[in-house]
C-alpha positions as CSV (number, residue, x, y, z in Angstrom):
1,M,0.0,0.0,0.0
2,G,1.3,3.4,-0.8
3,G,0.5,6.7,1.0
4,L,0.9,7.0,4.7
5,D,3.7,5.0,6.3
6,P,3.0,4.5,10.1
7,S,6.7,3.7,10.6
8,A,7.5,7.3,9.7
9,L,5.2,8.7,12.5
10,P,6.9,10.7,15.2
11,D,8.6,8.6,17.9
12,R,6.5,8.8,21.1
13,S,8.4,6.1,23.0
14,L,9.5,6.5,26.5
15,P,13.2,7.2,26.9
16,A,15.3,4.2,25.9
17,H,17.4,2.4,28.5
18,P,21.2,2.7,28.1
19,P,22.7,-0.4,26.4
20,A,23.6,-3.3,28.7
21,T,27.3,-2.8,28.2
22,A,27.0,0.6,29.8
23,R,25.3,-0.6,33.0
24,A,26.5,-2.5,36.0
25,A,23.1,-4.3,36.7
26,S,23.3,-8.0,37.4
27,R,22.0,-10.5,34.8
28,V,18.6,-12.1,35.4
29,G,18.3,-15.5,36.9
30,G,17.0,-18.8,35.6
31,L,13.3,-18.2,36.3
32,E,13.3,-14.9,34.3
33,R,15.1,-16.6,31.5
34,R,12.5,-19.4,31.3
35,L,9.8,-16.7,31.3
36,V,11.6,-14.9,28.5
37,R,11.8,-18.1,26.5
38,R,8.1,-18.6,27.0
39,V,7.2,-15.1,25.8
40,L,9.4,-15.4,22.7
41,E,8.0,-18.9,21.9
42,A,4.4,-17.6,22.3
43,R,5.2,-15.0,19.6
44,G,6.2,-17.7,17.1
45,G,9.6,-16.4,16.2
46,L,8.6,-12.8,15.4
47,P,11.5,-10.6,14.4
48,F,11.6,-8.4,17.5
49,E,14.1,-7.8,20.2
50,L,13.1,-8.1,23.9
51,E,14.9,-5.8,26.4
52,L,14.5,-6.4,30.1
53,W,14.6,-3.8,32.9
54,N,18.4,-4.4,33.5
55,G,19.3,-3.9,29.8
56,E,19.7,-7.5,28.8
57,R,18.3,-8.2,25.3
58,F,16.9,-11.4,23.8
59,G,15.3,-12.5,20.5
60,A,16.1,-11.1,17.1
61,P,19.3,-9.2,16.6
62,P,18.9,-5.4,16.2
63,E,19.7,-5.4,12.5
64,S,16.8,-7.7,11.7
65,A,14.3,-6.7,14.4
66,V,11.2,-4.6,13.3
67,A,11.0,-3.2,16.8
68,R,12.4,-3.5,20.3
69,V,10.0,-4.4,23.1
70,V,11.2,-2.9,26.4
71,L,9.9,-4.3,29.7
72,R,10.2,-2.1,32.8
73,D,9.9,-4.7,35.6
74,R,9.6,-8.4,36.4
75,A,5.8,-8.3,37.0
76,T,5.3,-7.3,33.4
77,L,7.4,-10.3,32.2
78,L,5.4,-12.7,34.3
79,A,2.1,-11.2,33.1
80,L,3.2,-11.6,29.4
81,A,4.2,-15.2,30.0
82,V,0.8,-16.0,31.6
83,N,-1.6,-13.9,29.4
84,P,0.3,-12.4,26.5
85,Q,-2.8,-11.0,24.7
86,G,-4.3,-9.2,27.6
87,A,-1.1,-8.2,29.4
88,F,0.5,-6.6,26.4
89,G,-2.2,-3.9,26.1
90,D,-2.4,-3.2,29.8
91,A,1.4,-2.9,30.2
92,Y,1.8,-0.7,27.1
93,A,-0.9,1.7,28.2
94,R,0.6,2.0,31.7
95,G,4.1,2.6,30.4
96,R,5.4,-0.7,31.9
97,L,6.1,-1.9,28.4
98,D,7.3,0.2,25.4
99,V,7.8,-0.5,21.7
100,Q,10.7,1.3,20.1
101,G,10.4,1.0,16.3
102,D,7.4,0.3,14.1
103,L,4.5,-0.5,16.3
104,V,2.0,-1.1,13.5
105,R,4.4,-3.5,11.7
106,L,5.1,-5.4,14.9
107,L,1.3,-5.9,15.5
108,E,0.7,-6.8,11.9
109,L,3.3,-9.6,12.1
110,A,1.9,-10.7,15.4
111,F,-1.6,-11.0,13.9
112,R,-0.3,-12.9,10.9
113,A,1.6,-15.4,13.2
114,R,-1.1,-15.9,15.8
115,P,-3.4,-18.9,15.4
116,R,-7.0,-17.7,15.5
117,E,-8.4,-20.2,18.0
118,V,-10.4,-18.8,20.9
119,G,-8.3,-19.4,24.0
120,P,-9.3,-19.0,27.7
121,A,-8.7,-15.3,27.7
122,W,-11.0,-14.7,24.7
123,A,-13.7,-17.0,26.2
124,V,-13.6,-15.3,29.6
125,G,-13.6,-11.9,27.9
126,R,-16.7,-12.8,25.8
127,L,-18.6,-14.1,28.9
128,A,-17.7,-10.9,30.8
129,S,-18.9,-8.8,28.0
130,R,-22.3,-10.5,27.8
131,W,-22.9,-10.4,31.5
132,L,-21.1,-7.2,32.6
133,R,-21.5,-5.1,29.4
134,P,-24.7,-6.3,27.8
135,N,-26.4,-4.4,25.0
136,T,-29.8,-4.0,26.6
137,L,-31.6,-0.7,26.6
138,R,-29.7,0.4,29.7
139,G,-26.5,-1.4,28.9
140,S,-26.2,0.1,25.5
141,R,-26.3,3.6,26.9
142,A,-23.5,2.8,29.3
143,N,-21.4,1.1,26.7
144,I,-21.8,4.0,24.2
145,W,-21.2,6.6,26.8
146,R,-17.8,5.1,27.6
147,H,-16.6,5.5,24.0
148,Y,-18.6,8.2,22.1
149,D,-19.2,10.7,24.9
150,L,-15.5,11.4,25.5
151,G,-16.2,14.8,24.1
152,N,-16.6,16.1,20.6
153,D,-13.4,18.1,20.9
154,F,-11.4,14.9,21.4
155,Y,-12.7,13.4,18.1
156,R,-12.3,16.7,16.3
157,L,-8.5,16.4,16.8
158,W,-8.1,13.5,14.5
159,L,-11.3,12.8,12.5
160,D,-12.3,14.7,9.3
161,E,-14.1,18.0,9.4
162,N,-17.6,16.2,9.3
163,L,-16.6,13.9,12.2
164,V,-17.3,10.7,10.3
165,Y,-16.1,7.8,12.5
166,T,-16.5,4.9,10.1
167,C,-14.7,3.5,7.2
168,A,-14.0,5.9,4.3
169,Y,-14.2,5.0,0.6
170,F,-11.1,6.0,-1.3
171,P,-11.7,6.5,-5.1
172,T,-7.9,6.3,-5.3
173,P,-5.4,5.3,-2.6
174,E,-4.0,8.9,-2.7
175,A,-7.4,10.6,-1.9
176,S,-7.5,12.8,1.2
177,L,-9.4,11.6,4.2
178,E,-12.0,14.4,3.7
179,A,-12.6,13.5,0.1
180,A,-12.8,9.8,1.0
181,Q,-15.4,10.3,3.7
182,I,-17.6,12.3,1.4
183,A,-17.1,9.6,-1.3
184,K,-18.3,7.1,1.3
185,L,-21.5,9.1,2.1
186,E,-22.1,9.3,-1.6
187,H,-21.4,5.6,-2.1
188,V,-24.0,4.7,0.5
189,C,-26.7,6.9,-1.1
190,R,-26.0,5.6,-4.5
191,K,-26.3,2.0,-3.3
192,L,-29.7,2.9,-1.8
193,R,-30.7,4.6,-5.0
194,L,-32.3,7.4,-3.0
195,R,-34.9,9.7,-4.6
196,P,-36.0,13.2,-3.6
197,G,-38.7,13.2,-0.9
198,E,-38.1,9.6,0.2
199,R,-38.3,8.9,4.0
200,V,-35.2,7.3,5.5
201,L,-34.7,5.7,8.9
202,E,-31.1,5.8,10.1
203,V,-30.1,4.0,13.3
204,G,-26.8,4.9,15.0
205,C,-26.1,8.1,13.1
206,G,-22.9,9.3,14.8
207,W,-22.4,13.0,14.4
208,G,-25.0,13.1,11.6
209,A,-22.9,13.4,8.5
210,L,-24.7,10.8,6.5
211,A,-28.2,12.0,7.5
212,I,-27.3,15.5,6.5
213,H,-25.7,14.3,3.2
214,M,-28.9,12.4,2.3
215,A,-31.1,15.4,2.9
216,L,-28.8,18.1,1.5
217,R,-27.6,16.3,-1.7
218,W,-30.3,13.7,-2.3
219,G,-33.4,15.5,-1.1
220,A,-34.4,12.8,1.4
221,R,-36.3,13.3,4.6
222,V,-34.3,11.6,7.4
223,R,-35.1,10.4,10.9
224,A,-31.9,9.4,12.7
225,F,-31.6,7.6,16.0
226,N,-28.6,7.8,18.4
227,I,-28.2,7.3,22.2
228,S,-25.0,9.4,22.4
229,R,-26.0,12.8,23.9
230,E,-22.8,14.5,22.7
231,Q,-23.2,13.3,19.1
232,V,-26.9,14.2,18.9
233,A,-26.3,17.7,20.2
234,W,-23.6,18.3,17.6
235,A,-25.8,16.8,14.8
236,R,-28.8,19.0,15.6
237,E,-26.7,22.1,15.7
238,R,-25.1,21.3,12.4
239,A,-28.5,20.6,10.7
240,K,-29.8,23.9,12.0
241,E,-26.7,25.8,10.6
242,L,-27.5,24.2,7.2
243,G,-31.1,25.0,7.2
244,L,-32.2,21.4,7.4
245,V,-34.6,21.7,10.3
246,G,-37.8,19.8,9.3
247,R,-35.9,17.7,6.8
248,V,-33.6,15.9,9.2
249,E,-34.7,14.9,12.7
250,F,-32.1,13.6,15.2
251,V,-33.7,11.5,17.9
252,E,-31.8,10.8,21.1
253,D,-33.3,7.3,21.7
254,D,-32.5,3.6,21.2
255,Y,-33.0,2.1,17.7
256,R,-35.4,-0.4,19.3
257,N,-37.9,2.4,19.9
258,A,-38.1,3.5,16.2
259,S,-41.5,3.5,14.6
260,G,-43.2,4.7,11.4
261,R,-42.9,3.6,7.8
262,Y,-39.9,4.4,5.6
263,D,-38.7,4.0,2.0
264,A,-35.1,3.2,3.1
265,F,-33.3,1.9,6.2
266,V,-29.6,2.5,6.8
267,S,-27.2,1.6,9.6
268,V,-23.5,2.5,9.2
269,G,-21.2,1.5,12.0
270,M,-23.8,0.6,14.6
271,L,-24.2,-3.2,14.1
272,E,-20.9,-3.7,16.0
273,H,-22.6,-2.4,19.1
274,V,-25.8,-4.6,18.8
275,G,-24.5,-8.1,19.6
276,P,-25.8,-11.3,18.1
277,S,-28.3,-11.9,21.0
278,H,-30.0,-8.7,19.9
279,Y,-30.0,-9.2,16.2
280,P,-33.6,-10.4,16.3
281,E,-34.6,-7.1,17.8
282,L,-32.9,-5.2,15.0
283,G,-34.6,-7.5,12.4
284,H,-38.0,-6.7,13.9
285,V,-37.3,-2.9,13.7
286,I,-36.4,-3.3,10.0
287,Q,-39.5,-5.5,9.4
288,R,-42.0,-3.1,10.9
289,C,-40.4,0.2,9.6
290,L,-39.5,-0.7,6.0
291,G,-42.1,-0.2,3.3
292,P,-43.1,-2.9,0.7
293,D,-40.7,-1.6,-1.9
294,G,-38.1,-0.3,0.6
295,R,-34.4,-0.8,0.5
296,G,-32.0,-1.2,3.4
297,F,-28.3,-1.0,4.0
298,L,-26.0,-2.4,6.7
299,H,-22.3,-1.3,7.1
300,S,-20.3,-3.1,9.8
301,I,-16.9,-4.2,10.8
302,G,-16.9,-7.9,10.4
303,R,-14.9,-11.2,10.4
304,D,-14.4,-14.1,8.1
305,R,-15.3,-16.5,10.9
306,A,-17.2,-16.1,14.2
307,L,-14.8,-14.8,16.9
308,P,-15.2,-12.3,19.7
309,F,-13.5,-8.9,19.7
310,H,-10.0,-8.9,21.1
311,P,-10.7,-8.9,24.9
312,W,-8.4,-6.0,25.6
313,I,-10.1,-3.8,23.0
314,E,-13.6,-4.8,24.1
315,R,-12.8,-4.2,27.8
316,N,-10.9,-0.8,27.4
317,V,-12.2,0.8,24.2
318,F,-15.3,-0.8,22.8
319,P,-17.4,-2.3,25.6
320,G,-20.1,-4.7,24.4
321,A,-18.7,-4.8,20.8
322,Y,-18.9,-7.7,18.4
323,A,-17.9,-7.9,14.7
324,P,-20.2,-10.3,12.8
325,T,-19.5,-12.6,10.0
326,L,-21.3,-12.0,6.7
327,S,-23.6,-15.0,7.4
328,E,-24.5,-13.5,10.8
329,M,-25.4,-10.2,9.2
330,L,-27.7,-12.1,6.8
331,Q,-29.4,-13.8,9.7
332,I,-30.8,-10.4,10.7
333,L,-32.7,-10.3,7.3
334,E,-33.7,-13.9,6.5
335,P,-36.5,-14.3,9.1
336,H,-38.2,-11.2,7.8
337,D,-38.8,-11.7,4.1
338,L,-35.7,-9.6,3.3
339,V,-32.9,-10.6,0.9
340,A,-29.4,-9.3,0.2
341,L,-29.0,-7.6,-3.2
342,D,-25.3,-6.7,-3.0
343,A,-22.4,-7.3,-0.7
344,E,-19.0,-5.5,-0.7
345,N,-15.9,-5.8,1.4
346,L,-14.0,-2.6,2.0
347,R,-11.3,-4.0,4.3
348,L,-8.3,-2.2,2.7
349,H,-10.3,1.0,2.7
350,Y,-10.6,0.8,6.5
351,A,-6.9,0.1,6.8
352,R,-6.2,3.3,4.9
353,T,-8.8,5.2,6.9
354,L,-7.1,4.1,10.2
355,E,-3.7,5.1,8.8
356,H,-5.0,8.6,8.4
357,W,-6.6,8.6,11.9
358,L,-3.4,7.3,13.6
359,A,-1.2,9.9,11.9
360,R,-3.6,12.7,13.0
361,F,-3.8,11.3,16.5
362,E,0.0,11.2,16.7
363,R,0.2,14.9,15.8
364,H,-2.1,15.7,18.7
365,T,-0.8,13.2,21.3
366,E,0.4,16.0,23.6
367,E,-3.0,17.6,23.6
368,V,-4.7,14.2,24.3
369,T,-2.3,13.5,27.1
370,R,-2.9,16.9,28.6
371,R,-6.7,16.3,28.6
372,F,-6.9,12.7,29.5
373,G,-3.5,11.6,30.8
374,E,-0.7,9.5,29.4
375,E,-2.3,6.1,30.0
376,F,-5.4,7.1,28.0
377,A,-3.2,8.5,25.1
378,R,-1.1,5.3,25.0
379,M,-4.2,3.1,25.1
380,W,-5.8,4.9,22.2
381,R,-2.5,4.8,20.1
382,L,-2.4,1.1,20.6
383,Y,-6.0,0.7,19.7
384,L,-5.6,2.7,16.4
385,A,-2.3,1.0,15.5
386,G,-3.8,-2.5,16.3
387,S,-6.8,-1.7,14.1
388,V,-4.6,-0.7,11.2
389,A,-2.8,-4.1,11.6
390,A,-6.1,-6.0,12.0
391,F,-7.5,-4.7,8.7
392,R,-4.3,-5.1,6.8
393,T,-4.0,-8.8,7.8
394,G,-7.7,-9.7,7.4
395,S,-8.3,-10.2,11.1
396,L,-11.1,-7.7,10.6
397,Q,-13.2,-7.1,7.6
398,L,-15.6,-4.3,6.5
399,F,-18.9,-5.5,5.1
400,Q,-21.6,-3.4,3.3
401,V,-24.8,-5.2,2.5
402,L,-27.7,-3.8,0.4
403,F,-31.0,-5.5,0.9
404,A,-34.7,-5.3,0.0
405,R,-38.0,-7.0,0.4
406,T,-37.8,-10.5,-1.2
407,A,-40.6,-10.0,-3.7
408,T,-39.9,-6.4,-4.8
409,N,-38.8,-5.8,-8.4
410,E,-37.7,-2.2,-7.6
411,I,-34.1,-3.3,-7.7
412,P,-31.1,-2.1,-9.9
413,W,-30.5,-4.0,-13.2
414,T,-26.7,-3.4,-13.1
415,R,-24.2,-1.6,-10.9
416,A,-23.4,1.0,-13.6
417,D,-25.2,3.8,-11.8
418,L,-23.0,3.5,-8.8
419,Y,-20.1,4.9,-10.7
420,A,-21.8,7.2,-13.2
421,E,-21.3,11.0,-13.1
422,R,-24.1,12.8,-11.2
């Protein structure tokens, strides 16, 4: 991939230890060496160098290592040996572990080398999510509050000017983030074949960019649901500034309470927060709200096989989140006389989107640290870097599914209109 190179991002590492030759610290004992061996073996021979708190180094030689992982204490070494997936994130966020070198490349190699079986940590994390962070009416508000209500000013530091926090669509790899996000909004509308005056139900509308685009450029009348107070307030103010009051309504409420009849249904970036146990509820909403010739659109982070979110990400960044497989997405539709018309995977577009977000986040790390503290800033850097790696390696996918009533013939004959000048 061309364009941004995360390895060229500014170095935010903690100060490096002096080399072992310049220090008088004693060498570690047999127990620590066994733990080091276990950590290195668990990483499957990845080309990285492991440096301990006393300056001793193990693993790949510096000339072939993509990065140096520096451990600050024995407790971190023990934690990595016992639970490498969960301990790495916690230790990095707290500054007890640092990565000197290309963090994204290191994570990418780790994802490619890691077998994708669900181990004990994943299973425990999934059970904890279902019982401690459920996506019920009350639980969803708590989960969303922890991520999206961090403050609009925080997201303005590193998102595009319209605050679109979902995968962009890059007409060319060199397109700017701003241009790619507008292209994504247009891509969604073209897939839905919107017509002036049509009524649209959007669930999980973020800061309102898509709803506003549908009304302003396509002449639709949009009712958009969201349970994030910060996002709804922003969206309402933006619609007022653009003179769209009466054409776009932003409702601060759960999608399960939506009612009325609509020509189109759209959900971009919300399905990840629904959870499989609540898919029937979403299906019932679509069934009762979509007209006889209506079209619908689902856009979601996904997987090629059923696996829970990484437990560290789900616990610290996206509580209650789950990325469905394509077949799981279709299970939302099939019980309700709905059928998929088109499916597209934009995985590499999301990798590119995240590269832009990570680069912008790095430019504002000092401001993020001042507002939220160093642990928060390091946690979010790791989340963004890990997401780049996950989409590059196929650990995560990005699915777009267009659907309609099974018997309707109001469907496109070809895809040609998606790419025609308008």
